[in-house]
C-alpha positions in Angstrom: -6.3 145.2 -3.3 -2.7 145.0 -4.6 0.2 147.1 -3.4 3.3 146.9 -5.6 5.5 149.4 -3.5 7.9 148.1 -0.9 6.2 148.2 2.6 8.0 150.4 5.1 10.1 148.3 7.3 10.5 145.4 4.8 13.3 144.6 2.3 12.6 143.4 -1.2 14.8 141.8 -3.7 13.2 143.8 -6.5 9.6 143.3 -7.5 7.3 142.7 -4.5 3.6 142.4 -4.2 1.1 142.5 -1.4 -2.4 141.3 -2.2 -5.3 141.6 0.2 -8.5 139.7 -0.6 -11.5 140.6 1.6 -13.3 137.3 1.0 -16.5 138.8 -0.2 -17.5 140.6 -3.4 -20.3 142.4 -1.5 -18.0 145.1 -0.1 -18.5 147.0 -3.3 -21.7 146.8 -5.4 -23.3 148.7 -8.2 -24.6 148.4 -11.8 -21.9 147.8 -14.3 -18.5 149.0 -13.0 -17.9 147.7 -9.4 -14.7 149.5 -8.9 -13.6 151.6 -6.0 -10.1 153.0 -5.5 -8.4 154.3 -2.4 -5.5 156.6 -3.2 -3.0 157.1 -1.9 -3.0 154.0 0.3 0.0 152.9 2.3 1.3 149.7 3.9 3.8 149.5 6.7 5.4 146.8 8.8 6.4 147.4 12.5 9.1 144.8 13.3 8.9 145.4 17.0 5.2 144.9 17.3 5.1 142.4 14.4 2.1 144.2 12.8 1.3 145.0 9.2 -0.8 148.2 8.9 -2.7 148.9 5.7 -4.1 152.5 5.5 -6.7 153.2 2.8 -6.6 156.6 1.1 -9.5 158.6 -0.2 -12.3 156.7 -1.9 -13.2 157.2 -5.5 -14.9 155.2 -8.2 -18.3 154.1 -9.4 -19.1 151.4 -6.9 -21.1 151.6 -3.6 -19.3 150.5 -0.4 -21.3 148.2 1.8 -20.9 146.7 5.2 -20.5 142.9 5.2 -21.4 140.8 8.2 -18.4 138.6 8.0 -15.7 137.4 5.6 -12.3 135.8 5.7 -9.4 138.1 4.7 -6.5 136.6 2.8 -3.1 138.3 2.8 -0.5 137.1 0.2 3.0 138.5 0.2 5.6 137.8 -2.5 9.1 139.1 -3.1 9.5 140.4 0.5 12.4 139.3 2.6 13.5 139.8 6.2 16.7 141.7 7.1 18.8 138.5 6.6 17.4 138.1 3.0 15.2 135.1 3.8 11.8 134.9 2.2 8.9 135.8 4.4 7.0 132.9 5.8 3.3 132.4 6.7 2.0 133.6 3.3 -0.7 133.4 2.3 -2.4 134.1 5.7 -6.2 133.7 6.0 -8.1 135.2 8.9 -11.0 133.7 10.7 -14.5 134.5 9.2 -15.2 137.8 11.0 -16.3 141.4 10.4 -13.3 143.1 8.7 -14.4 146.7 9.2 
């Protein structure tokens, strides 16, 4: 999933991108087109709680959504700065191998 809008609570110096990789291609399966879209999706950062919340919108597309026992989620942020203009640190972040949903 790639989000190219500025996350609420973050400052960007122009182009920014948030990329979330779920660590498994088995979340969406199907013959031919394995594409599922969630629109409108949002991303927001809470500076007090230090949490990033990604909310998926309504599902559409030709793929079938499956449950995956475990995978390692990777979050990559680029072009996002803190309120002082410093580039965000800790990116990419990879979670432990666990059930994501």
